[in-house]
N, C-alpha and C positions, 0 to 999 in steps of 0.2 A: 702443726709441723713437727714439734718435738715428739708427739705420739707416734707419728709415722716413722721417724728415725729410730725410736725405741723399739717399735715392732720389727723393723728391718733388722736391727742389731740382734734382737732375740731370735729371729728366724735363722740368721747366719750362725749364731752361736749354738743353736739347738740342732742344726743339721748334723747327722752322724758323719764321722770321718770314715772314709772308705779304707778298708784294710788293704795293705800292700799285697799285690799279686806277685808271685815268685815263679820263675820257670823251673821245671823239674831239675835241670842241670845245676841250678843255683840253690836248690832247697837244702842240701847238706850244709853248705857254708852259712846260709841264713839261719838255719837251726843252731849251728855252733855259736853264732853271734847272739841269738836270743838266750841260749843256755848260759853263755859267758856273762851276760847281763844279769840273769837270774841268780847265778852263783857268785857274782861279784869277782870275776876272774878274767883272764885273757882267753881268747878262743883256742890257743895252743894247748890248753889243759883240758879241752873238751874233745871227746872222741865220739864219732857217730858211725852207725852201721850203714847198711845198704838202704837205699830208698825203696820202700815197698808200696806198690800201687794196689789198692783194694779193688774188688769187683765193681764197686759203685763209682770208681774213678778217683776217689780221694787218695791221698798219700800219707804215709807216716814214716818217721825215722826214729829208731831207738838209739840212745847214746848213754854215755856216762861222763861224769865229771871226776877227774883224778882217778879213774878206774873203779870208783866205788859207788857214787851216787847215780842211780839210773834215772832216766827221763825219756819222754817221747814227744817229738814235735809232730803236729798234725796239720794237714793242708786240705782244703776243699778241692774238688775236681777242677775248678777253674784256677787253681794255684794260690788262692787266698790263704794266708797263714791263719789257722784257726786257734792255735794255742800250743802250750807246752805243759805237760803234766809231769810232776816229779814223783818218782817211786820212793819208798822209804828204804833207806840203807840201814839194815839191821845187822848187828854183830851177832855171830853165833854164840849161843849160850851152852857152855859145857862141851859135850861131844856132838852136838847137833850140827847139821849142815847149815851153810849160809842160806839166807832167805831165797826162795825160788820154788818153782813147781817140783813136786816129788816125782819119783820114777813112776809111781802108780798113776799120777795125774797125766804124765806123758803117755802111758800105756792107754789111758782112757781116750786121749786124742787119737792115738793110732788105730783104735777100734773103728773109727769112722773111715779109715782107709783099708779096711778088710785085712788088718794084720801087717800092712806095709809099715816099716819103721821109718819115722821121720827124723831128720837131723835138726836140732834146735839151732836156729839162726839168731835168736835173741828173745828176750822176754822182758816184760815190765810188770810191776806190782800195781794192780788196779785197785787195791784196797779191799777190805773186808774178806781177806783170805783168797782173793781171786787173782789170777795171773793171765795176762795176754801173752800167748806164746806164738812166735813165728816159726813155722816148721817147713823144712824143705823135703819134699818127696820126689821120687822119680818122675811123677806125673805133674809136678809143679809145686808152687808155694801155697801154704794154707795158714790161716790164723785160727788158733783155738783159745777160747776163754774158759779156763778151768780152775777148780779149787783143788786143794790137796786131799779132799774127802775120798775119792775124786768125784767131781761132778762137772760135766761139760755143759756150759751155758750157751756157747756159740761155737760153731765150726764153719769156716767159710773160705772160699777160694780167694787168693790175692792176685 
């Protein structure tokens, strides 16, 4: 009898907890709450950009803490919160510009649009010198993953 109870308890405890599903209208607020928790602050100090829907149906929201520390919240296409990634806030050294994609990197992204210039809606540091850049073109929104070399690893519709 004790063995059955122990096995039942083990089965209940080892069952994965289902992630919370969030409606698109609530995603920015949920993201601010997650970021506030991560940065140990109040949601009022967290700013988020526009909700971006990817071609595969997933969602992402870029934001900043106190206007400096970038992060991105991601959601699966069913609304499940999949995580938050923090970018590295780096201070400019000397006369160099703040961390972000270079003008040449943005030009490399624009080459995929046959010369049409995109407006940067936001970006996040993906690490290893790569940036995820959300661009607005006349024909719609695109996401470009690019390095400052410049090298484009991914260019997709949003």
